[in-house]
N, C-alpha and C positions, 0 to 999 in steps of 0.2 A: 653362720655359726658353725664352729668345728664339730665334727661328728662325735667326738668324745664328750662334748658338753651338751649335745642334743638330748641326751637321756636324763639330764639333771634338771629337775623341775623347780627346786628351791635352794636357797643358800644353805639350809640345814643339811641337805644331802651332800653338798660339796664339802661341808665341814666334816661330816662323818667319813667321807672318802679320804680326806686329807688326814684325819686322825688314824684311820686304818693304815694308810701308807707310812705314817710316822711310827706306828707300832711295829710294822713289818721291817722297815728299812733303818729305822733309827734316825736321829736328827743329823748325824754327820754324813749320812749317805744321800739325803734328800737333794742337796744341790747338784751332786754328781748325777743322780737319777734324772733330775729335771733337764740338765744340760744334754745328757745322752738322748733323752726322749725328744728334745728340741731338734737335735741334729738328725735323728732318725726321721722325724716328720718333715724336715726341710728336704732331706734326700729323697723321700717318697714323693713329695710334691714336684721336685725337679724331674724325677724319672717319669712321673705321670704327664708332665708337660711335654717331655721328649716323645713319649708314646703317642700323645695327641697330635704332635706335629708330624710324626711319621705317618699317622693314619690319614692325614690330609694330603699327602703326596700321591699323585696319580700313579698307578702301576705302569711300568715300562712295557711296551709291546714288543713282541718278538720281531727280529729283523726279517725273518723269512718264515713262512708257515712250515710246520713240521710235516714231513712226508712220512707216511706209514712205511714200515720196513717189512718187506716180504721175506719169508723164510728161504734160506739158500737150499737148493735142491728141490725134490718133488713136493708138491703142495696140493691141497684141496681147497675149494671155495665153499663157504657155507651157503646152502640153498636159501636160507631165510634172510640173512643180513648181508651176504656178500663178502664177509671177512675171509682173508686168505690165511690158512692154517697149515701146519706141517702135515705131510701125508699120513703119518702115523697117529695123528691126533684123533681122539674118539669124540670129543665135544668141541663146539665153537667156544673160543675164549671170550667172545663179545656177548653172545646171546644165550649160550648154553645148549643150543640145538645139537642133537646127536648127528655126527657126520657119518657118511657111508663108508 
């Protein structure tokens, strides 16, 4: 059952909704409104299928593992986690430990 019709419990509710739409848009605009809503729903379903298909594709793995880049010039090593930081750094960028 379409989501829009899931909240309609009886035919009377559907008639009330159609009457309100008729009052708001007028009899000449209802066919155009229905056609545009149909196109919108169709486009939404197609894009949802595409997203679902993309979600099922396994992620590509990197060709080579990424090597950490050490700073050029003088550096210090964090005593807690071993991360290499610039010599003028006051705190470790990985764990936040104060550097000497």
